[in-house]
N, C-alpha and C positions, 0 to 999 in steps of 0.2 A: 729554846731548843726546838729544832725542827723535828716533825713526826714522821714515821713509817719510810725511813730510807731502805733501799734495797740491800740485802744482807752481803752481796757481792760487790756492792759500790756503784752500781750503774747509774745512780741518782747523782753522781759526781761527774758523769761523762757529758762533755761538751760537743765534741765531734769524733767520730760520726755517732750520731744519736743511736741509741738501741745496742751498742756494743758494751763490753766490759772494760774496767779500767786499763787493764794490761795491753791490749792491742789498739786502745783509743789513742788518736793523736793528741788530744788535748783534754785535761780533765780540769775540774774546778777546784782550786787550791785556795779559796777564801775561807779563812780559819775564824772569822768573827762570830759565826754561830754554827754549832755542829748538829748533826742528826741524832736521834735517840739511840741509834745503833753503831755509833762511831766512838772512838777513843782519841781525844786531842792530846798531842804529847809535845813538850818542848825539847827540841832537838838539839844534842851536843856534838855528835860525830856521826858523819856518813861514811860508810866503808863501802866504796864504789868497787864493783866486781872487777876482777882482774882483766879481763878482755876488754871491757869498757875503759878503764883507766889507762891501760896500755895504748889504746887507740887515742885517747885524748892527749896523753904526753907526747905522742908521736906527732900528731897534728899541731901540736902547740910547741914543738921543738923543745920540751922540756921546760920552758918558760913557766915559772910559778904565777906570775901575773896573768899571762894568757889562759893558764888552765883555770884560774878563778873565773875569768871573763867567759870562757866556754861553759863552765858548769852554771853560772848564773844565767846565761843565755838559754841553755837547755831548759831549765826550770821555769824561767820566765815564759818560754814559748809553749811548753807542753804541761805546765802545771805539776809536774813530776821529773825525778831524775831518771830519765831514760835516754840513753845514748841513740841517737838517730841512725848512727852507723851499725853498731852491734846489737840494738834492741834491748840491751840488757840494762840492770841497775845497780843493785847492791841491798845494802840494808843499813839502819841507823840504831843508835842508842840515845835515850833521852829520859825525861822524867814526865810522868802522867800529870797533865794538867787539869783535864775533865773527863769525866766518864758519862757516856749517854746512859739514859734510864734503862734501856733494855740491856745494856752491857751490866750495869749495876746488879741486876738480878742474878747474875752468875756467882757474885760475891767474892770473887779471886782478884779484884783490882780496885785501887783506890788512888786519888790524887796524892802525888809524893812518890809513888812506887817507881823504881828505876827499871827500865825495861830495854830489851833489845828486840827489834822487828825480826821476825823470821819469815816475812813476805818480801818480794822484790820491790826495790824503789821504783821500779818500772810501772808499777800499779798504785804507788802510794802517793796521795795528794801531799805536796810538799811546798812549803814557803821559806825562801832563804832571805833573811834580813840582812846578814852580813857573813862573809867567809872569814874566819879569824886566822886560819893556817892551813896549809896545803902539806900533807906529808907524803909526798910522791913516791918515796921509797917503800911505802907501806900501803898505799891505794886509799888513804884516810884524808877526809877533809872536815876540819873543825868549824862548826858554824854556829850562828844564833838564828834560830827559825823554829818552825813548827810543822808537824806532820800529823796525819790522820791514819787510823787503823780502822777497818771496818769489821763488822761482826764476824765476818769468815776469815779475818785476818790473824794469823798466829804470832805469838810473841813469848818471850821468856823473861822471868824476872831475873836480873842479873845476880849472879852468885856473890856471896860476901867473902869468899876465900881466895879471890883473885882480882886484878886490876880491871876496870871496866874496859879499858882499851884492849887488852889481852883477851877478855870473855868476847868482845865484838869481833875481833879478828878471826877467832875459830868459829864462832856461830854463823858468821857468814859463808862458811863452807861446810856446815855441819852436815848437810844432806849427803856428801861424798863418802865420809867413813861409815855412816849409817847403812848406806846402800851396799858398801863393801861387805859389811858385816852379814847381810843377806846372801850375797853372790858367792863368796868364797866358802870352799867346803875343805874339811880335812884332806890333805894329800895334794891340793891344787897347786898347779904352777901359774903364778901371777906376774904379769908385766905391767909396771907402771910407768907410763909416759909423763915427764913431769913430776918425778917422784922427790925432786929436792923443792918443790913449791910448798906453799902453805896448806894446801889441800891435799897434796901428794904425800907429804910426811905423815899426815893423819892416816891416809888411806894405807900407808906401808905398815904402820903400827897396827891396824886392825886387820889387814891382809895377813901378816904374819902371826897374829893371834889366832885366826880363824884357820889358816892352812896348817898351822901346827908343825912339829918337827918332822913331819913326812912330806911337807909341802915345799915349796921354793918360792921366794919372792925376789924378783928382779928389778932393780930400779934404775930408770934412765933419767939423766939430766942432760941439759944442752950445753953447759959450760963447766970449766974446771972449778969455777966458784960453787956451781951446784953439785959437782961430784965431791968436792971437799965437804960440804954440808951432809952429803949422804953418808960419808965416811964417818962423819963426827956423831950422827945419831945412830949409826951401826944397827939399822934395821933389816935391811935387805940382805939376801944371801949373796947376791951379785950386785955390782954397781957398774954402770957403763955411761960413757958420754955418748950422745946420738944426736943426730939431726932428724927429728920427728917428721921432717917434710920430705925426707929421703926413704920412700917406702921400701925400696930393695935393701937398703942398708938396715933397716928395721927388721925385715924377714930374716936376713942373714944373721944378725946378732942374736935373735931369739933361737934360730935354728941351731947355731953353733953352741949355745949355752944349754940346750935342752936335748942334744943329739937327734935333732929333727922332729920331736914330738910337738913342739910348740906350745904356747901358753893356753891353759884352760880359761883363764879370765885375764883380759886386757882393760886396764883402768887408764883413761886419757884425762890428764888434769892440766894440760898446757893451755895457753892463753893466746895462741897464734893460729892462723888459718892453714889449711892444707896439710892436716895430719891424720886425716881419715883412713887414707890407704895404708899409712904406715901401721896404724892400730890394727886394721883389718888383717894385714900381712904378718902380724905377730901370734894371731890366734891359730888355733887347730881348727879342722872341720868340727862343726857343732859347738865350737867354743862361745863364750860371753864377751861382749865389749861393751864397756860402760863409758859413754862419752859424757863426763861431767863439764867438760869445756863448753863455754857459751860461744866459742869461735867455731863449733861444729856445724858442718853444712849437711842437712838431712839428705839433699840431692846428691852430694859427692859420695856420701856413705852408702847410700841405697844403691845407687848405680854403679858405684866402684865396686861393692862386693859381688853384685851380679856379674860384673865384667870379668872377674878374676874366678868366678866359681867358687865363691866361698859361701858356704851354708852356715851362717853364724847368727846368733842371737844378738841383736844391737839394742842398747837400752839408752834412752835419752836421760840426762842428768837431772831429773827432777829434784829440786832443791828441798823438798819436804819428804821426810819419811818418818814413820811413828817413832817417837823418842828420840829423835836426831839430835837435839839439843844436850840431853842427858848423856848420851852415848860420847858425844864429842867433848863435852867438858870433862867427862871422866878420864878421857885419855891424857889430859893435862894432869889429872890427880894421879893416874897410874904410872906415868912416865916422868920422872924427875929431868931425864934428858931433854925431852921434847919441851917440858914446862920452862926450863932454863933457856933454851933456845929462843922460844917464842917471847919470853920476858925480854930478853936482850932486843928482838926485832920489833916487838909490838906494843909493850907495856908503855 
């Protein structure tokens, strides 16, 4: 076992030297010997983030063989699963194989424990020995391989009251509903773009819970299929189909539904580009916009808001929030409807 690794994982960076693993172009994914502040995990499933997997599927024309080749190529080149186009990763589930001496001192983890990583694959050393299955409908890849978590890396032990694949699917987006719990207040009007997606439905549940009977939650989907899913879960006060890249249509839709008052909080959960202005124009002056989407452009959001004279609070979708795993898993326990839907989709 190697000694005195950096708690943030910089000892694994190959290039450029001196950077952290996430922005690094290439990291060391040699698993033959770990450092004393690392956790070695036998990985079973990768849950690739939605923006990344969508880009990969489109680049490969939906061909599963080509998707496998691209995933293997990215990991071989970078030592991690970081899409070079989107810059994003995802997360994994697996079984702990070895615990570094410094991690053992915590006393909360041992070989054989089943865990889900709660840090991005874009910074996680990963080696793939074989891809067993591509589940392109739910952004999951079943593999044989290994990964390393650093001392600063967060993880969750998998719950025993739900299937592993189901827990992984929701833990991948658990930062979103946890942030919504912080942002939404009683009486707020909340607009959710991409409300029919995996993170969007969880956000809708949390928004309705926090806004209460005096608040209003508006769910926007991009298709008839998504609209039908929103009606099925019945979480939003209003459901609409909209093209989130059409900023003027977004503005008109919320204006019509709120009598011109607009939304207090806008949640963006889509996995496509050019939805920044649609989000901004759904908000009232002084409102809050939460960009959970990894397809968000800081430049388009910042300059776009300035260009239309909108004084709004814009929050980047940090995937970590205190207690985010517990908050999200509890949604599945609190809502039989969401749990049933997600079991059908992801378990």
